[in-house]
C-alpha positions as CSV (number, residue, x, y, z in Angstrom):
1,M,84.0,69.0,95.2
2,A,79.7,68.7,95.1
3,S,79.7,69.7,90.8
4,I,82.5,66.6,90.8
5,Y,79.7,64.9,92.9
6,F,77.1,65.8,91.0
7,H,78.8,63.8,88.2
8,A,80.6,60.7,89.4
9,G,78.7,57.6,90.9
10,E,79.7,56.8,94.7
11,V,83.0,55.3,94.1
12,L,84.1,57.3,92.3
13,A,82.7,59.9,94.8
14,F,84.9,58.7,98.0
15,E,87.7,57.9,95.9
16,L,87.6,61.0,95.0
17,T,87.7,62.5,98.9
18,L,90.3,60.1,99.4
19,R,92.6,60.8,96.6
20,A,92.0,64.9,97.2
21,L,91.6,64.7,101.5
22,N,95.2,62.3,101.1
23,D,97.2,63.4,98.3
24,Y,96.9,66.5,98.2
25,H,97.1,67.6,101.8
26,L,93.5,69.8,102.2
27,K,93.2,67.3,105.1
28,E,96.1,68.9,106.8
29,V,94.7,72.3,106.2
30,H,92.6,73.1,108.9
31,M,94.2,70.8,111.5
32,M,96.0,72.3,115.0
33,R,99.1,74.9,113.8
34,L,98.1,74.3,109.8
35,P,100.2,72.9,108.3
36,G,99.1,71.4,105.2
37,L,97.9,75.1,104.7
38,F,102.0,76.4,104.8
39,Y,103.1,73.6,102.4
40,H,100.1,74.8,99.9
41,C,101.7,78.7,100.5
42,D,105.5,77.2,99.8
43,M,104.2,74.7,97.0
44,L,102.3,78.6,95.1
45,S,106.0,80.2,96.6
46,L,107.6,77.5,95.3
47,I,105.8,77.6,91.3
48,L,105.1,81.5,91.4
49,R,109.3,81.7,91.6
50,E,110.1,79.2,88.8
51,E,107.0,79.9,86.9
52,I,107.2,84.3,87.0
53,P,109.9,84.7,88.4
54,P,109.9,89.5,88.3
55,L,106.7,88.8,90.4
56,W,108.6,86.2,93.0
57,E,111.7,89.2,93.0
58,H,108.8,91.9,93.8
59,F,107.9,90.0,96.7
60,E,110.9,89.3,98.5
61,R,112.0,92.6,97.7
62,K,108.6,94.3,98.8
63,K,108.9,91.1,102.1
64,V,105.5,89.9,100.8
65,K,104.9,86.4,102.0
66,M,103.0,84.1,100.0
67,M,100.3,83.5,103.5
68,M,99.6,87.1,103.1
69,L,98.1,86.7,99.9
70,A,96.8,83.3,98.9
71,A,95.7,81.7,103.4
72,N,92.2,82.7,102.5
73,W,91.6,80.7,99.4
74,I,93.7,77.9,100.3
75,M,91.9,77.6,103.4
76,C,88.1,77.7,101.1
77,L,89.2,75.9,98.7
78,M,87.0,73.1,99.1
79,T,83.7,75.2,100.3
80,Q,83.0,77.5,98.6
81,C,81.0,77.1,95.2
82,I,82.3,77.0,92.0
83,P,79.5,77.0,89.2
84,I,79.0,74.5,87.0
85,N,79.0,76.1,83.6
86,L,82.7,76.6,84.9
87,V,82.7,72.7,85.6
């Protein structure tokens, strides 16, 4: 997010922050009982089921839950550094 803030004005940066926290459920990721984390893991699982069914079926057979794979990534989504050339 810091890279976006660097290129946006104050008003746009504020609006982007509000949208990320409210519209994309990022605020709930770190709330008690982690409702946002479960939401995002469920969404990733649905996307995987629609886009790559063989992989989703493999995970289901092996009892691999999306929470096992994606929890750390989701939790740090807004706290990790992304190089400016990738942004």
